[in-house]
C-alpha positions in Angstrom: 0.0 0.0 0.0 2.8 2.4 0.7 4.1 1.8 -2.8 0.8 2.8 -4.5 0.3 5.9 -2.3 3.7 7.4 -3.0 2.7 7.9 -6.7 0.2 10.5 -5.5 2.9 12.4 -3.7 5.2 12.2 -6.7 2.5 13.6 -8.9 1.7 16.5 -6.7 5.4 17.3 -6.3 5.9 17.4 -10.1 2.8 19.6 -10.6 4.1 22.0 -7.9 7.5 22.1 -9.6 6.1 22.7 -13.0 3.7 25.4 -11.7 6.6 27.1 -9.9 8.6 27.2 -13.2 5.9 28.8 -15.3 3.7 30.9 -13.0 3.1 34.4 -14.2 0.7 37.0 -12.8 -1.9 38.1 -15.4 -3.3 41.6 -15.8 -6.9 40.6 -15.8 -8.4 40.3 -12.3 -10.4 37.1 -13.1 -7.2 35.4 -14.4 -5.2 36.4 -11.3 -8.0 35.3 -9.0 -8.4 31.9 -10.8 -4.7 31.3 -10.7 -4.4 32.1 -7.0 -7.3 29.8 -6.2 -5.7 27.1 -8.3 -2.3 27.5 -6.7 -3.8 27.3 -3.3 -5.6 24.0 -4.1 -2.4 22.7 -5.6 -0.3 23.6 -2.6 -2.8 22.1 -0.1 -3.2 18.8 -1.9 0.2 17.3 -1.1 -0.5 17.8 2.6 -3.7 15.8 2.3 -2.0 13.2 0.3 0.8 12.9 2.8 -1.8 12.3 5.5 -3.4 9.6 3.3 0.0 8.1 2.7 0.6 7.7 6.4 -2.9 6.8 7.5 -4.5 4.7 4.8 -2.2 1.7 4.1 -3.0 -0.1 7.3 -6.7 0.0 6.3 -6.0 -2.3 3.3 -6.3 -2.2 -0.4 -10.1 -1.7 -0.6 -10.2 1.4 1.7 -9.5 4.8 0.4 -10.1 7.6 2.9 -11.3 11.1 2.2 -7.8 12.5 2.3 -6.9 10.8 -1.0 -10.1 11.9 -2.7 -9.9 15.5 -1.5 -6.2 15.7 -2.3 -6.6 14.3 -5.8 -9.7 16.4 -6.6 -8.0 19.5 -5.3 -5.0 18.8 -7.5 -7.3 18.3 -10.6 -9.4 21.4 -9.9 -6.3 23.5 -9.3 -4.7 22.5 -12.6 -8.0 23.1 -14.4 -8.2 26.5 -12.8 -4.8 27.3 -14.2 -5.8 26.0 -17.6 -8.9 28.1 -17.7 -7.0 31.2 -16.6 -4.5 30.7 -19.5 -7.3 30.8 -22.1 -7.4 34.3 -23.4 -3.9 35.1 -22.3 -1.9 36.5 -25.2 1.7 35.2 -24.8 
């Protein structure tokens, strides 16, 4: 179980690294707001996934707690927020 849970942590680390390399503030308020919300979700998700990594393996293969779900959904929504904020940006 520890082996499967570490992939979530690796994924969030890579997304955070990539986000840190490209992040730019946009002039439009809605773009800035959406990116800040997305960044916050992306920064919180590794914490939840670390808790899941430490807490869920003793529960067995069939059990996945709320930490994993919220962490992965937060990561997805954060990345989608960045994607939406990049539409309309003239680079």
